[in-house]
N, C-alpha and C positions, 0 to 999 in steps of 0.2 A: 297542421298546426292551427290552433285557434287563438284568438285574442290579439291585442295590439302589439304587445311585447312578450310573446310566449317564450318559455324556457326551452332551449334545444334539448333533444333527448340525450340521456346519459350514454357515453360511449362504452362504459363497462358496467352494465346493469348488475352483474353478479356481486359487485361491491356493496350494493345497497341491501344485502341481507342483514348487515349490522348497522343500518342507517339509524340516525337519530335526528330529531328536529330541535333546533335551537336558534335563538336570535343572536346574530353576530354583528359586531362593528367591523366594517370593511372599507377600505379605500383603495382606489386605483388611480395612480398618478402617471400621466403621460407627459414626456418632455421632448420637445423638438427644437433644437437651437435654444433661443432665449424664451420660447413660449412654453408654458406649463399649464396643463389642464388636470383638475382633480375631480374624479367621479366618486360619489358616495356609494355605500354598500347597497342602497336601494336600487341602483342602476345595474347591478350585476345580475346576469342571467345564468351564468355557470362559472365555476372556478375549479379547475383541475390542476393539481401540482404534484410533482414527484421530485423531492429534494434528496440529493445524495451528497457525500462528503466533498466531492470536487465540483459540484454544480447542480443545476436544476433544469427541468423542462416544465412549462406550465401553459395552460390554455385558458384564456379569459374571454368571456362573452358578456357584453354589456349593451344597454339600450340608451339611446339619446332621443329626446323629444324635440321636434321642430315647431311645435304649435305656438310656443311663446318666444323662443329665441332661435338664433342661427346655430347650426351644428358646430360646436367648438373644436371637433377633432377631424372633421372630414378633410380639410385642406392638408393637414399633416399626414394623415394616413393614406390619402390618395396620391401623395407625391413620393419621391424617392429619397427624401431626407432621412437621416438616421433618427429613429424614434426610441427613446428609453422608456421603460415601464417599471413602476414600483408598486408592489402589492403589500398591503398590511391587513391582517385579519386578527381579531381579538375577541375573546369571550366577554359576554356581558355579565357573567356570574360574579356575585360579590365574593371577595376572598374569604376563606375560612379564618377562624380565629388564629392569630399567630402568623398568618401568611401575608405577604405583600400583595399589592394590587395586581390584577392580571397582566402578564407580559405578552405583547403582541407577537405574532409570527409575521416576519417581513422578509421579502426577497426582492432584488433589483436585477434587471437585465435588459436585453435589447429585443425589440420586436422583429420577428422574422416574417412568418406568414400572416397575411391579412385577408379577411373575408368580410363582406358587407351585404346586408339585405335591407332593402327599403320597404317601408310600410306606407301605402298610399290610402287616401280617403276615397274608396270606391264610390260611395254614395254622395260625395261632395262634388261641386262643380269644378271641373278641371282636374279632378283627382290629384290634389296636391300631396306632396310627401309629408306625412305627419311624424314620422320617426324612422330611425335607422337602428339596426342591430348589428354590432360589430363582433367578430371573433378574431382574437389575436393569439398567435403563438409567441411565447416569450421564453428565452433561454438566457443563461448567464453569459456575460460578455466574452469570456475566453472561448466558450464553446461556439459562439456565433462567429467571432472574428478569426480565431486560429483555425477553425475548420474550413475556412475559405482562403487561408493564407498558405501559399506553397512556395516558400523561398528555396532557392538552390544556391547555396553559398559555401564558401571556403574561408575558414578562419584559422590563422596561424599564430602560435605563441599567445594563447588567450586562456580564458576560463569559460566554463559553461555559463556562469553568471553574466559575463560580458555579452555572450551570444544572446542570452535570453533578454537582457536589458535592451538590446537593439530591436527587440520585437514586442515591446510593450505598446502595442498599437491601441488606438482608441482610448487612451488614458487608463489602461489597465494598471492596477496596483498589484505589484508582485514583489515579494521578499523571499529570502532564503534562510533556512536553518539546516544546512546539509553540506557536509564537507565535500562531497563529490561535485558540488556546484562551484565551489571556490578553489578547487585544486587547479594548478597550472597544467596546461595541456599544449603539446607541440602543435596539434592540428585538430580541428573539428570540422566535419563536413555535414551540411544539411542537404539531404537528398530528395527534398520534396518534389522537385521537378523531374525526377527520374522516370522516363517512360516505361522502364521495365517493371515498375511497381509504384505508381503515383500514390503519394500520401500527403497529409497536411501537417502543418506545424503542430497542431494539437496531437496528432499521432506521434510525432517526434517527442514531444514532452511526455506523453504517456509511456512511450517506449523507454525513455530515460528512467522513469520511475520504476518500471519493471526491471530494467537492466541493472540498476544500482540499488534496488530495494529501498525506494523512497515513495512518496506520494504527494499529490497536489491537494491542498486543503482550500476550500472556499469559506471565507468568513461571512456568514449571512448578515449580521448586523451592519458590517461596513462594506460588503461586496468586494473585499480584497482577496488576494490569493497568496498562498505561501507554499513553497516546496520544502518538504521536511523529510528527515530520515527517521524521526520518531514522532509519534502522535503528540499533538499539542495538548496541554493540560487545560482544565477549566477550573478557575479559582472560585467560581460561585455556582456549585451544582444546584439544580432545581429539585424540589421535592416532587416525586411521582405520586400524585394523590390517588389513594385507593378508590375514592368516589368517582374519579375520572375514567377508570379502566373497566371495560366490560369483560375482557378476557386477556390472559397472559399465558403464552405458550413458550416454554423453555426448549431451545434447540441445542442438542449436544453434538458438536462437530466431530466427525470421524478423525482420529489421529492418523498422521502419516505412517503407513506401514513399510516405508522404504527408507533406507539410509542413502548416503550419497558418496561419490568419489570425484575428486578433481584430478585429472590426469594431464600432465604436461608432456606434449609430444615432441618437444625440442630435443635434438640429438645429444646436446651437451648438458642439458639440464632436466632430462626426463625423470619424472617421479610421479608417484600416485599418493594422494593424500586422502585417507579414509575419513569420512564424516559420519559417525554413528548417530543413531536416533533411538531414544528410549523405547519407543513403541514399535520399532521396525521388526519385520519378520526376517530372520536370517536368510541371506541369499537374495533379498530383494533390495535393489539399489538403483539410483539414477546417476549416470556418469556425465561429467562436464569436461569436455576436451578443450584444452588451450594449447597454444604453441608459443612459448616465450623463452628467451635466454635468461630472463631475470627471475630468480627464485622468489623474490618478494612479490612480484606480480601474481605468481601462482598462489602464494600464501594469502594475498588479499582476496583472490577469487574464492579460495577455500573458506575464508572468514565470511564472505558474502553468502555462499551457499549454506553455510552452517546456520546463519540467521533464518534462512528460508525453512529450515526443518523444525522451527519452533511450532509446536502444535497450536491449533486454534483454541479459543475459549468459548464458553457458553454464550449463546445469543438468545434473545427473547423477542417474540413477535407480540406486539401489544395492539389490541383493538379497543378503541375508546368508546365509551357510552355517551360522552359529551366532549365538546371541544376543550382541549387541555387548558386549564386555568393558567398554568405556568408556561413559560416560554420553552418550547422544545423545537430544535432544529439540528441537523447533522453537525456533530462536534460538541453539542451541548451535553453536559453531564446531568444525570437524574438519579436520585436516591429515594428508595421507597420510604414513604412517610409512616407515621405511627399507626396508620390504619391497616397496615399489612401484618399478617401473623409472623411471629418470630420463627415459626417452623418452616417458612419459605426457604428455598434453596439459597437465595441470595438476598435475604431480607435487608441486611445492613450494608450491602456492597454497592458502590456507585456504578452506574451503567453509562455508556456513551451512546447518544443517538446516532445510528448509522444511516438510516433512511427514514423519510417522513412522507406519507402519502395523504393527500387531501382531495376529496371530491365534495363539492357543495353546489346546490342549486336551489333557487327560491321555492317555497312551498306553494305560492300563489301562481296560478297559470296566467292571470291577466292583471296587470298593474296599471294604476292611474299615473298621470304625470306627477302628482304630488308625492306618490310613493317612490318615484325615481329619485327624488331629492332627499329621501330619508337617509341618515347616516348609518342605519342598521336595517336589517331585514331578517325574516324568519327563513332559515335554510334547512334543507334536508341534507345531512352530511354523513360521510363515512371518513373516519380518520384512522389510519394504521401507522405504526412505527416499528422499525426494526432496531433493537438495541443490542449492544455488546458490552461485556464487562469492560470497565474503564482501564483495567490492567492488561487488556489485550495488546500484544506487541505485533501481531501479524497485521500488516498494512493492507488497506483496501486497494484493489487493482482497477485502474481505469481501463475501459475497453478501448482498443485501438487497432488500426490496420498497420502491420509491421512495416517500417521503412525498409527500402531495398538499397543495398550498396553492392558493388562500387558504382561511383560516377566515373565515366570515361571522358577525360578532357586532354587537350594537347598542351604541351609545355616545351620549353627550351632549356637545355642543360646550362648551368652556370659554372664558370671556371675563371681563373685569373692567370696572368702570365702570358708573355709573348704578344704577338700581333693579334689584331681582332679576328683574323681568319685562321689562326693557329688552332690545331686540334689538341689543345691541352685539356687535362682533367684534374679535378681536385676532390679529394675525399678526406674526411675527418673521422678519426677513431674516437669513440666514446670509451674511455678507460674503465668506466664503472660497469658498463654492460658488454664491453668488448665488441660492440657493433660499429660498423663503419657506415657513414652517411654521405650522400652527395646532395647537392642542391639543384632544384629545377624551378625555373620561373614559369608561372602560369599567367599568361597575359589576360585571360578572361576576368580574373579578380585582382590582377596586379600583385600577386603574392609569391614569395619565395618559399618553396615547400621542401622539407628534408625527406629524402627517400633512401631506403637501404641500398648500400653499395654492394650489389650481389650479381653473380653471373646471370641470373634470370633463367631463360630457357636453355642456355648453352652450357656445356660442360665446363668445369672449373679449370681444365687444361688450356682453355683459350682465354687470355686476358685482353679483352678489348672493351675497356670501360667507355661509357657514354662520354663524348668529348664536348668541348665548349660549343654552345649554340646549336647542338644537335636537336632536331625536332623529334620528340618522343610522345608516346601515348601513355598517360598516367591513369592508373586506377585508384581513385580516391575512396578509401574505406572510411568508416565512421571516425576513427582516430589515427589514421595512418595513410600512407600512399606507397605505391610501387610502380616501377616502369614495366609495362607489359609489352611494348613494341616500339621499334625504331621506325620513323616515318619518312626518312629521306636518305639519299646516298651522300656519302662524304664527298667533298670537293676533290675532283681528280680520281675518284674511284671508278667511274663508269668507263667503258671501253667502246670503241666504234662498233656499230651494229654489223658492219660487213665482216668483221673478224670473229664475231660470235664468241668473244673472249670473256674471261673471268679475271678479276684483279683484286688483290689483297693489298691494302695500303697501310703503311706504318709511318709514324712520325707526325710532325706538326702540319706540314703541307707538302704539295708536290715539289716545290723548290727547296725543301729542307726535310727530306725524308727518304723512305724506301718503299718500293712496291714490288710485288710478285705477281706476274701476269701470265696467264695461259690464253693463247689465241691461235687462230687458224690462218696461216699464210700460204696462199696458193693451195688451200684445202688440206694443208699438212699442219699438225699441231706444233706449236712453238712455245717454249717456256722461257720467260725473261725475268731476271732478277736485276733491278736497277736501283742504284743509290745516287742521290742528288744533293748537293750543297751549293746552291748558287750556280757558278760557272763550272764547278768541279763535278764530273759525272763518271761513274763506274758502272759497268754492266756485265752480266754473264748471260749469253743467249744459247739455249739448247734447241737446235733445229735438226732437220733430216740430214744425218751424216756429219754434222758440225757442232762443235762447242766453241763459241766465240767469246773471248775475254777482252773487253774494251775499256780503256781509260782515255778520256777526252776532256776538252774544255769547251763549254758551250759559249761562244762569243756573244750570242744574242741574249743570254740570261743575265739577270741582275745579280751582282755579287752579294753574298750573304756573309756578314761578319758575326760569328758567334759571340755572345756576350752573356755575362752572368745575370740571371734573373732570380732574385730571391723572393719575389712576390708570392709564389706558390707556397714556399716554406713559411713565410710570414703569415699568410692567410690560414694555412693549416695549423700553425702553432696557436694563432688567435682562436680559431674554431675549436681546437682541442682543449684549450684552457677554458673557454666558455662552456663547452659541453661537460668538462670535468667538474667545474663548479656546480652547474645545474644538476648534473648527474649525481654528484655527491649529496646534494640537498635532497634530490628525489629519492635516492637510495635510502637515506636515513628516514625520510618521511614515509616511504612505502613500508620499510621494515617496522617502523613504529605503528603505522596504520594496521598492518597485518597482525602484529602482536596485540594491539588494542582491540582490533576486530575479533580476533580469536577469543580473547579474554571476555570481551563484551558478550559474544555469542554464548560462551560457556556459562557466564554469570546469568544471562537472561534465560538460558535453558534451565539452569538449576533453580532460578527463582520461579520460573513457570511451573516446573515439576513440584516444587515445594508448595506453591499456592494451590495447585490441584490436589496434592496429597492432604493439605490442611483442610480444604473444602470437603474432600471425601471423608476424612477422619471426623470432622465436625458433624457431618450429616450422620455418619455411623454412630458416633457417640450420642447425638440427639435421639436417633431412633432406638438405640440400645437403652438409653436412660428412660425413654418413654415406655418401652416394653417392660423393663425391669420395675419401673415405678408401678405399673399396673399389677405385676406379679407381687410386688411388695405390699401394695394396698390389699390385694386379695389375701395374702398370708397374714397380714396384720388383722384383717377382718376375721380370719379363722382363729387367730390367737385370742382376739377379744371374745369370740363365741366360746372358746375353750375356757377362758377365765370365768366367764359368766356361768358356764356349766359347773366349774369348780365351786364357785360361790353358792350356786343353788344346791349342789351336793353337800357342801359343808352345812348349809342351813338345814337341809333335810336330815343330815346326820345328827345335828344338834337336837332337832326335834325328836328324832327317834331315840336319841340318848336319854333325853329327859323322860321320855315315856318308858324306856327300858329300865330306868333306875327303880321303877316300881315293880319290875318283873324279874324272872330268873334268866331271861334271854339277853342280858346285857353283854356278856362276853362275845357271843357270835355277832351281835350288832356292831360292836366296836371293831371287831376284826374285819367285818364287811365294809365298814366305813373307811378303815385304813386302806383297804384294798382299792376302794373306789378313788380315794384321794391319790394313791400311788399311780393308778391308771391315768387319772387326769394330769398328774404332774408329768408322766411319761409323754402323754400327747402334747403337752405344752412344750416340752423339750424338743420333740420332733419338729414342731412348728418353728421353734427358734433356730434349730439346725438348718431348716430349709431357708429361713431368712438369712442366716450367716452365709450359706452357699451363694445365694443371690448377691449378697453384698461383696463377697470375694470376687465374683465374676466382673464386678464393676470397679474393682480396686484400681486397675490400670487406667481407667477412663475418667473417673471423678473421685480421686483419692480423698481430698479434704472433706467434702460434705458427707460422703458415705462413711468415712471413719467416725464422724460425729453420730450418725444414725446407729452404727454398730455399737458404739459406746453406750448409747441410751438403751438399746435393746439388751445389751449385756447387763446393764443395771436393772432393767425390768426383770430379767431372769433371776438375778440374785434376790430381788425383792420378793418375787413369787416363791422362790424356794424358802426364804425366811418365813413368809406368811404360812406356808403349808407346814413347815417344821413346827412353828409355834402352835398351829392348830392341832397338830398331832399330839404335841406335848400337853396341850390343854385338855384334849380328850382323855389322854391317859391319866391326867391328874384327877379327872372326875370319877375314875374307877375306885371302888372300895379297896382297901389294902387286902392282900392275900393272907 
């Protein structure tokens, strides 16, 4: 590299095939705490930016002179403080007539990577540092912070909006326009700390968008974010100036050739919901397997998958010949201005900017200190943009690493009734879903988690529910939990090791319950069935050659007085009522959402198909009209030539008639003239018949204007016939009487 502040080499030189040179106003603003430094466009050595709907990545290289002043950015960039960067780029072109002043492109984010190169005065005493060249990598705030954020959390009785609000780190501005974010949820697990598949909070948000068919939008003018289920509208589209564009390529996306099916694998609610697609090939489909006892959950999933089958719309890749005068960034709408031909496929339709790429570097290899202070500079640039039709309903997908569930944590079973060490259990039935739930306390997050009350790995013939305070291993899924294993023995269940026995305990505790024990006594198997209630003890012992039935009173035991305990029934009734109310609301809400989702998907699909058919019909009509217009003009030209031939023939016939009046050849000449006129009239009729055929072929495509043309041509034919008839009569009148 040569020069004091040379431009670094371009990282992607192939982009400079379509490069242009233009003076641009540019500003780089760096903020660290309360300190702010603004660098003008003349200081920039390179600017590379890739803007997408959900965020951006950029690299900025700039030079700082130390010959007159101290380096204003060294302290901030050399430390570990958070540095914010804002870039603004604007064309210096004067706006065309009728257009507003140029709108700058701007984006704001956080500095991640930092590189520095010092320029020293080799020929000066002490070789002082004369300047520094910095290279910064800048990304949007969510990408920087959330990609380093790995929360492992459990949230109960919440909404996704509440979970996301708790992670608006670093002053992130985040809003929602998405029902999936505001719906009540029994449980939400963030698995970012799972060693089985570590991911970040950014991955989780991107997964949410993919799972529930939404997207994350980054608003470039405000640097805010929004989670939406439908693309946001732009109330002020910018004109896409024809003079700004070097090349525009329309990309026609391939339609999905598969249909879909949602299959519910639950034994009591098993069903298959087919989801047809208009362009699908028979027999090609994608299946989505769910297992839920709630039919409305399966219907909601079917509505979600139906929306995914909506075909994509046209995209356009635009290469600019100069920096866009109007403001263009992802999410911004653009409409072709009057400079574009009406024959273009989408001449009058608004497009949305999907991606925007910018590469710029100064044209001068060596700059003076004065030039570093200039607000603008001459840059060699390449600017590309990817546009999509504004009516596109398919949402852009964020790249992400899939989160991994389940998380395995320990908990203790919650129940009421009896003493603290009683093995009681409590389960509540949800009348809406017919599912039974038990509660487990998770000490790690101090949360009460509902888990399905199911046999688990054991057969349903054994009813041994998890009892109060039992230590269990929970598998936390994305939106649910289940008990996968028991981690300790019940009190009084273990046997002495010298007996090598097995014991099965029943009841609340050893002083108020029953146990069945198999053990070895003197090396011989012994089976004992024992019932205990305080001092009252009954037992049956099966041993070698004996069956012992014993009833006794244990004087050392504490008396147990049975008493009525309604706490379990009360808690069960309260839980059932609470679940019934919530379940009823959720059932109605889910049924409504499923019906609305299905209707919305059907409406969007029909609208999409209609728009595509209208576009195709419009293009076909335009092409047919252009072709027929050329044929019509050719036919009319032939008709005009025929009429001129008729006129010339009539003139010649008249001349010959006048000459023949003086000779005996008058009769043959008149007959010959009449024959020529008849031939010409026949040719004119043939031309008109051809025109009529062409007009009839356009009748279904442009009825009104073509009917008017047909009427005029019919009138022309009538006039022509009248003229020829009058001419014939006139010729006959010139003949002498027979």
